[in-house]
N, C-alpha and C positions, 0 to 999 in steps of 0.2 A: 345076839338080839338087833346089834349092828348092821350084820349082814342081809337081816330078814327084813329090816326097815330099809335097807337101799333095795330091795329087791320088791317090796310093796310099793314103792313110790316109781320105780323105773321098767319093772320087768314088761308090762303091756306096752310101755311106747317103744322099748329098744328091740322086743322080740319081732314086733311088729315091721322094724325098723332092717333086721337081718336077713327075714324070709321073704317081704314083698319083693318082686320084680319090677312093679313098675310104682316110681314114685309120683308122687303127683307134685306140682308147682310147691314150690317152699315159699312160707312167709314170715314174717316176724311175730315171733307172741311174747307176751310179758305172762311170767307165769310165778302166781302169788303162792309162797311157799307159809304152811302154818309155823308161826313162832317154837322157837325150841325143839324142831323135828328132825337137825341133823343128826346123826349116827355119830357117834364119840370116837369112830375109829377113823374120822376126816377131822383134818386141823381144822379148816376153815370150808364155811359153807362154797369156795370158791372150786376146792378140792373136791368137793362131794357132788356137784353140778357137772363139773368138767370130766371127771371120772366116769361120769353116767352116761354121756353124750358119745354117740357113736361116731360122729365127725368132729374132725378138731375146731373147725371156723362154725359148728354150730352155735356153739355158745358164745353171745354176744355181748350181754353185760352181766354181773351179776351186781345183785342192790343189797345194802344192808343197812342204810341210814334212812332213806326216804321212802323205802319200800324194803319187803322180804320177799326175796325170789330172784328170779333172773330172768333176762329176754335172749331168746333164740330163737335160730332157723329152723322152723318146722313146718311138714306137710300137715295138712287137716285131720287126718288119721291119727299121726301124733297128739297132735294138740287134744283130741277126745280122748284116747287115753290116758293123758297125764289128769283130764279131767276127772276122772275116774278113780284116781287116788286117794288114799285117804288122807296123802299129808299136803295135798294141793286144796288150796282155798278155792280158788279159781284161775282160769286162763283166759288171756283178754288178746282179741286182734290189734294189731298196730293201728294205733290213730294219727291222723295226720293234720297239724295244726296251721294254722296261717297266723302271719305277722297283722296284727291289726293296725310328735316331733315337736337376746339380751335382754327382750324387754320383759319375759316375765319374772325375773328374780325382783325388778321395781314395782312390777305389778302386784306381785305378792307383799311386797315390804319388805323384800330380804335384804336390799341395800343400805338398810338403817342398824342402828346399834339396838339390840334386842331388849336391852334392859330388863334381863332377867335375874331375878335373886335367888338363891338358894335358902333353906330355911331359918339361918342365922342371918339374913340379911345380906349376906355378901354376894359381889355380882358373878353370874354366871359367863364365863368365857366358853360358849357354845361352838363357836368356830375351835379353839383351841382345842376343845373337849371332843370336835370330831374327828381329829386325828387318830383316834383310836377305834372307829366306826368305820366297816368295810361293807360296801356297797354289791352287792354279786346281781348283774345283768346276764340273764338268760336270752340270747338274740342271734345276729348275723356274725359276732365275732367283735372287734377292735381293730382300727387304725390307728397303732402305736405312737406314730410321728406327730399325731394332731397337738396342736399348742395346748391342746386343752387337757394334757396330761403330762401337762410340765409341772415337775415335783420341786420345783423351786423352794427351799425354805421349811421342806416338809422335816418331819423329824423321822428315824428309824423308823421300818416297818415292827408292828405291834410282835412282839416274842411268841403269843399265841397263835400268830397264821400257820396256817400249814399248807398252804397252797403254792402252787408253782408257776412258771408261763413253760409253755411246750412248745417246742421247735417245729418246724415246717420247712419248707421247700423255699417259701418266703417270708420266711418270721421266725427271728433269732430271739434267745430269752433274752437277750440283753436290751432288746427293746422296751423290756418292762424297768421300773423305775420304783420310786417312794410312793409314787401316786398309783400308777396301774401297776399293782403288786400281783397279779394273777391273770393268765389268760390259757384256756383250756378249748379244745374242741371234742365233740362227740359227732361220730358220722357213721358208726355201725347200720344205726336203723334206716338211715339214708341211703346207703350202698345196697343194703339188704332190698329196699322198695325198688331202687333203679333196676335190681335184673342183676346185680353182680357182687359177687364176695367181698369182703371188707378185705384189703390189701393189694387191691387192682389199681396198676397205673391210675391216677385222678387224671381229670380232664384240664386242661390247661387252664379254664375260667375258673374253676373251684379246687385250688390246691389242698391238701390235706394240712391244715395249719389253722391256727385261731385269727387269722387275719380277715378282714371284713371286706370283701369284693362285692357287697350292696347298699352298704351306708347305715342300714338302721340300726345296726348294734350300737355305731360309733355315734350316731344320733342320740340313741334313750340314754349310753350310760356317761355322757357329757349332760345331757340335761340332767341327769338325777345328781351328778357329782363331780362336774367339770372344773376345772381349775379358773383364774378370771384372766381373760384373752382378750387385750385392748384391738380396738382397729377391727374388728369381724363385722363381716356382713356377708349378703349371697349376691355379688354382682353390683354391689353399692346398697342393695334394698336392706333395710334393719340394722343400718350401722350403729356400732356404739362396743361395749364391753360387753361379750358374750361369758357366761359365767350359769355354773349347774346350780342347784338348789342348796348342797352342802359342799361348798368349795373345797373345804380342806378334808375331808371323807376319802379312804382308801377306794380304789375300783379292781374289782376283778369281773373279767369278762369270761363268760362261757358261751362257746360258739353252740347251738344246738340247730339254729334253722340254715339251710342250703336253697337249692336253686327251687328243687321240687317242693318246699314246705319246710315244718319241723314237726321229726315224728316223735310219737309217743317214748318209744323207749329210748331215744336219743335225751329227749328232757328230762326223762327220770334218771338217767345217769346223770346228768349236769346237775339238776338237785340235789341227788346222792351226795357227788364229790363235793359241792358247795357246804352242805351241811359239816361235811368232815373238815373241810379247808377252814372254816370260823368263819361265815359270813355273819354280820348282822340283820341287813336286810335283804331281800330277794327281789328283785323287779322283773316282771314276765309281761314284756308286753305282746303277747300272743294268745291264741286261743281258739276254740271250737264250737263247735255246738255243747246245749247244755245236754247234764243226764245223772243218771245216779251217781251220788258219790264214790261209789264203792268201784265205778267203771272211768271216773275221772284221774286220767295220770294226775295231772296239774293239784287236784286238791288231795290226792293219796298224799304226795310229796310234801304239800304245803302244810298238812296235818303234822308229818313229821318234823318239818322245818317250826312250826309254831310250838310246837313239842319242847323244843332244844330254846327257846328263846328268841325265834328269829319271825319277824315280820315278813310276809310275802303280801308284796302288791301287785295286783293283775289289772289291764285293761279289760274294761266291760265290753268290748265289741264295737265295728263300725257298720252295725245294721238298721240303728236307728233310719227315721223315724219309727220305724215299725215296731210295734206291742210286742210285749215279750220277748225280746230279741237278742238278751243277755249272755253272754259267757261268763266263766270263773265266778259261781254264785254262793261256794262254799262260805259259810259264815264265817272261818277261820282265815278268810281271806280277803284283804282290803280290795275290794270292787270299786275301779275309778272311771266314771264317765269326762266328757269332754266339754269345756266352755271356752268361748273366745276371750281374746285381749282385747287393750284398750288401743291396738295400732291396728291399721289398717294400710293396704297398698291400693291406693283407687285409680282406677283407668276408665278413659270415657272413649263412648261410639256417638260419635256425630252424622245423624243422618241428613240425607238430603232433601226433607220434608223439613228440614231447622229446629228438629227435636234434637237434644243432647241428653244423653244416660249413662249414669255412672254406674259400675263395675269395679273388677278386682284384677290385677296383674301383676305378673313379677319379670315380665318381657324387659330385658335389659339392653338390644341392642339399638339400631339407629333409627328405628322407627319407620313410618310410613311416609312422611311427611304430611303435609295439612290438606294436601287436593285431595277431594274426595274420589274413588273408585267405585267401578259397579260392587252391588251386592248380592250376591248368590245363593236362594234357598231353592231346595227341590219344590216344585208348585205339585207333582203330581203322586207317583205311589211306591215311588224308591226309597223305602225308609233307612235303607243301609245308606244311600248319600245323604240322608237329612241327619243321620248319625255319624257322617264322616268317618266309616268305617273303613278298613286298609282296602285299597281298591275300587273305593265305588265312585269316586270324583272322575270326571271327564276333563279332561286338562284342555277342552277347545272351549269347554262353558266357565273355567272357574280362571283361568290363566289371566294374571295382574289385577284380580278383583279380590275383595273380602268375602269370604264365606261364614256363611252363618249355619252354625253347627249344634243339634241337641246333644245334649249332655246324656249320658248312659251307655253303658252296655262296655263299650273298649276304655280303656285310661284316656282322662282329660287331654294331658300333654301329648300323648298320641295322635289326635284330633288332628292337632297343628300340624304334626310332621304329614301326615297325611294329605292336609291341603296344600303343606308347602311342596311336598314330591308331585301334585297336581299342576303346578305353577301359580297359585294361590300367594297373595302377598299378605294377607290378613285374615284373623277368623275372629267372629263373635260367639265365643260358647254358650248358649242359651240354657238355662235350668228347663225340668220339665216338673210334672206333677212329683215324680219321684224323689226329687232334691230339693222341690219347694225353694224358697228364698235364700239358703244358705249358699254364702259365696267362698269357696275356696281358692287361694291365689297359688299359681303355676308360673316357674319358670320356663315360659314357652320358648319355642324355637325359630318362633316368626311373632308378628306384632297380632296379641291376642286379648280379647276383654271377654270376661267371664261376669254374667248376668243372672240374677235371677228369674223365676217362673214370669210374675207380672211384666216386668220389663221384655223378657224374650217372647210373650204373647204379642206384644204391642211389634215389636221387632219383626215377629212372624208373618203379622198381618202386613204391616207395610213394604216386606218384601215381597210377598204373595200378589199386592193390591197395587203397587205404583209400576206403572208402567218400564220406568227407569229408575230404580231402587240404585240411592249410591250410600256410601260410610265413608268415614275417616276416623282413625283411631289414633289416640294421645294417652301418655301415663302421667301420675299425678306423682311418683315417687313413694316416701313412706308420710304417713300422716298417723299422728300421736293424739292421746286424749279422746279417743275415739267415744261418744256415748250412743245408745247406752251398751255398758259393759259390765259384766259379763254375759253373753246369751250362750243359753246351752246348744251345741252343736245339734244339727239335725243328724248328722250321721251316729251321733251317739247313742250305743244301744240303750233301750229302755225295758223299765219292768212291765208287768210284774213277773217277780220269779217263779219260773214254770217247774223248778226242782223240789223247793220248799216256799208256798205261797205265803207261810208266816214270816219268813225273813225278808226285810224291806231292802232290794238291791236296784242301782247301783248303792254304793255305799255314800258317794259325795262325786264332786266332779273339780277337776283342775283343768288350769291352760292347756288347750287340744288343738287351736287353730292359728295356721301359721307362726309356727315355733321355728326360731333360729337354734341350730345346735350345730356340732360338728361332725364332718361328713368325711365318706373313703373318698381318696383321689383316684381309686381304682374304676371310679364309674361318675359318669355327668350327674348335674342336679337332676335330672327326669327320669334316671334311672334307664331312658331309652338306648341301646345298642349304637344309634345315629347319632346321639348327644356326645360330641368330642370334647365340650369343655370341662375342664376342671376345677374345682374350688375346695376351698377348706371348709366351707361350711355350707349348710342349707336349710332351706324353709319347708317344713313340712307339717301335713295334720293328721290327726287322727287322734284315736285314746291311746295308740302305740305311744303318744308324747305326752296325755296326760298321766298317764302310769308313772314315768320316773319322775315328774313333777311332785308326786305324792312320795315315792320312794326317796327321795331327796330330803323332803321335809320330815320325813319317820326316822331319817338317819341324823338329822338336827335333834328333833326328840329323845333319841336313844343317847344320843351323846348328853343333853341336860339333863333326862333323867334314866341312868344306865339300868338300874332297876326293876324300871317299869315293865310289864309283859308284854306282848304284841298288842292281845288286847286291849289294855289299857290304851296304848299308844293309838291305836284305832279310834277307841271311843273317844282319845282328846282330839282327835281332827276331827271327827264327826260332830261331835257335840259343839265345838267352836265355829262350826261353817257359819254361813250366811248366805241369807236367800234375798236378797234386794240388790241391785246393779249400782251403778256408781251416779244415777238421778234419784237414789232411794224409792224405786217402784220395783215392783215385784221382779223375779226373775223372767225372763221373756226365751220363749222356743224360737229356734230359728228357723225351723222346717215352716210355721205357717203365721210366726209373731204373734201367738195365743200366750199366756200366762204358762209358765213350765210348772209341771206338779213333781213331787218325791218319786216317782217312776221312772222319772227323765234326771234329774239331779239329786235324788237321792237326800241327804241330810241338808246340802247346800255346796256352798264353792270354799273348798280349803280357806282359812285364816292363820300361816304358821304362826303370827304374832300370839293369838289369842292359844292357839293349840299349845304352845309351850309352858300358858300358864291356865289350865282347862278349870280348876276350883276343884268338880268332882270327875270320877271315871268308872263306867260300866268295865268291872272287871270280869274276865271269864276264865276259868282253870281249865284244864284238860280235863278232867274229869266231868266237869259242867258240858264239855261240848261231846264226850262218850255217851250223856246220857240225855242230849240232844239227838245222838245218830240212833239210841236206841227207840227214843219215841217215834222213828218215822217206818217203824216195824220192818226193818230189815231184820234178817237172821243173824246170828252170832256171827257165821262166818264173814258177813259181808261186811258187821260192825270191824270185825276184825281187820279186813282188808284194808281197812281204813286208818283205824290206830296202832294197828300189830303189835297187841298184845295179847298173850295166849290165857289170860285168865278173866277177860270179860266176862261178865255175865248177864247184863242189863239189869241186874237185881232193882236199880237204882235209875230210872227212866221219867222223863217229863209226860203229864198228862197230856201235852200239847207241843209241839216245836216251838209255836211262838212264847214258851216259857223260858226259852234263852236268855241269860241277862244281857240282851242286845241294846244298843244304843239308840235303836229305833226299833219301831211297833209296824207291823202288818196285820191289822186285825180282819181276819175272813170269818164272816157270819155265813154259816154253812147250817148245821141240824140244829143251831140255837140261837136266841139273839140276845142273849147275855156271856160274854167274854171278859175273863179276869185274869189278869197278870200281874205278877210279883217283881219289881226287879231292885236291885242292891246297889247302893251308890256308894265308892269309898272317896273319902277326904283325901285329896292330894295338896289343898290349899293351907291354909293358916288354919291353927287351932282355936277353937271358936266359932268357928264359921257357921253361919245359919242361912238356911235358903226358903224360901217360900215360893211352892207349885202354881203356875198359872196354865191353864188346861183352854184349848181352842179346838172346838169340833162345828162340823155339818151340823145342818139343824136335824139331819136323819138319824144322828148319833148325839145320846150323852154318855159323858164321861165323869166319874166321881174316883178323886186321888184320896187315898188316907195313909197316914197323916198327911194333913197341908202342909205341914213346916217342918224339917228337921235341922235339928243343933248337933253338929260333931263338935264333940268336946278335946278332940285329939287330932292332929294329922295320922292319917290310915284307918281311922275309923270307919265301918262300913255298918250303914243305917238303910233299912228296906222300906218300899211303900208299894202299896198296892190302888192299882186303876183296875175300877170294872166300867165296860163300855157296852152300852145297851142299845140295840140297833130297835128306833121307833118305826123306820119306815123306809124305804129306798129311798126317798125323793124323786119319784116319777120314775123315769127308766133310767137312770143312774145306776150302773152297778159300781162304780167305785167314786169315793171320796177322799179328802185329805183334811187333817188338823196337826196338833202339835202339842205337847207335853214340855214346858218348861219350867225348871229350879233355878230362880233368880235372887240373887243379892247383891249388895252395892257393887262389887268388883267385877261378879262373874255372871255369866248366862248359860246353862247347860242346858240345850236345845236337843228334843228328840223329834223327830216326823214322825205321823201317825197315817197310815194308809191303810182306806178302809173299801172292801171288798165284800158284795153279795153273790152268792149262789142261790141255789131254789130254798128255800126255808121251807 
């Protein structure tokens, strides 16, 4: 039987390999094998797969924790042959994902004593408990010499840890310590995509090692769990003590991203290894487009991690403010958007007409002096010069002047480099409609000020209409206590969730604009080859930066509540988040200054203190997630592709995917005007806790909750409630609206946002 099983799985594939004379160009495929299908004659799946592959280097990875199957170098006909096997669930083409960065701990209240107590009213030392928590970061690697990985005072590495530090030409395992306890790299998918087989000599720019030559991975891992570092700054900006969210947690770096991107086969291998190693939190500041969960490498790996008690935190993406632009939307993933801090870096542009405008900048050089110089902006049809694209500026026109550049197309810092190469001595970078009023500070290579669209239009008009326009630029350093804050970043990707409309995403937001964290000394702060500056810290923006903030806070919750499931931790983060800024006004959207909505900020902005003691949580079991998948209309094979269980029957499934016990609601009125959901709350507060409900809905919807009061006699008690939503009208032309359901008592407020949307009824 073993021999027959082997033949049925691979004969079609490898008879083709042996008989064909013209092999098509190979590429990487990820092959999902049905669970429990390995013939008994093979000791391991690795033996089975490798014995069947004709070429020694065809097999790239085998997976058994995050996924059942392997990644291999195949041609399209081989892949099609595998799809026809009874032992193969599906075969997926390689997917390329992209990377989506002192003040934040204070802004989040993490510089203060938590004042948390256990069930017997004894103080909980969260920092001390964090020694046992490991945060795994899948990214561009790590710069181990950074002071953010100092292990002074840390106890021995937990005995359960199975990870290691892999060596490379530029990386010694001795660089790891009690803080940085793991460093691995995964590059076979990257090499295959680059056209070379694994094992060829690497380029000088990217050695085969866990070392971070990009900076992104060092920035994200130090944000999540970096040690405290005094006198940190970027060239004098944001000076102070830098620290991660969980300063005493351990860090394990998994390098899965290279110069041409992050490849699905490498990401899956990194997740597979991290699960085996024993991480407690997985942080992924990367993603691609959204699609069905059974074809989403990250969603599949994250399901396995969740099942093993590992919380997976992912960035929502940087495609905002475009509607429905989210990545990483699986309900078992914590999907994180980005907001601003109460810190800014003001810079000023004084024009020859006497007007002075405020923007932002991280320029740290000598400046251009107070004397105004000519201001240049294309008045004609050359849009490439308006954008300051490489080679677009004429030196005879810009030499010794300030150039006004439109934001867009090429990197912001590259525009300044283009101006400098053409002889310009300064730049004003003005937003267009695409970026609105959002301001992101950059460490430019020449004096430069970034301004929003409205001011940009005023400056454009001045530059075009004045016969002799001039400008002088100056810089204001670091400004604290900025109001209002937080504001939702315009770049932060938005809902609704196009994969499952009944799951509200993003889940919440965290700090993601102008974030200071550790940096790789292999590259300058702008990331440009022309930038020869070296700095131990850098300031970056993106949901890549907000994601590790939540990963670190999740590590603190894991330390405080080691028995909580990933969904309980996620619920605590979501239901305790806030939706007002530091002026006590509703959160605003940086894109246009309007009020933000749950499609932009999810449940709200993270509040670590309140999350540590949420009162109630919405817990979700693995079986409930499986019932959710079964409710999506997937075939059993596709459900198995995600959950990797051989005996899934879908005998239990939800009538509606929105019936999942999620901490937020997304109500889609399509074929009916009445939608009813039941939720279950678990008491993680004191015994005898009583809560009453408060419901807020738009005029177009009524909502009735039964019962209106919940009394939990014991810690751990579970009580359910049912909410009935009725659509009265669509409220004019509005296709969406929002409300909330809040369970509250004197100590706690457990808040769930509700998004309403309408299609044709």
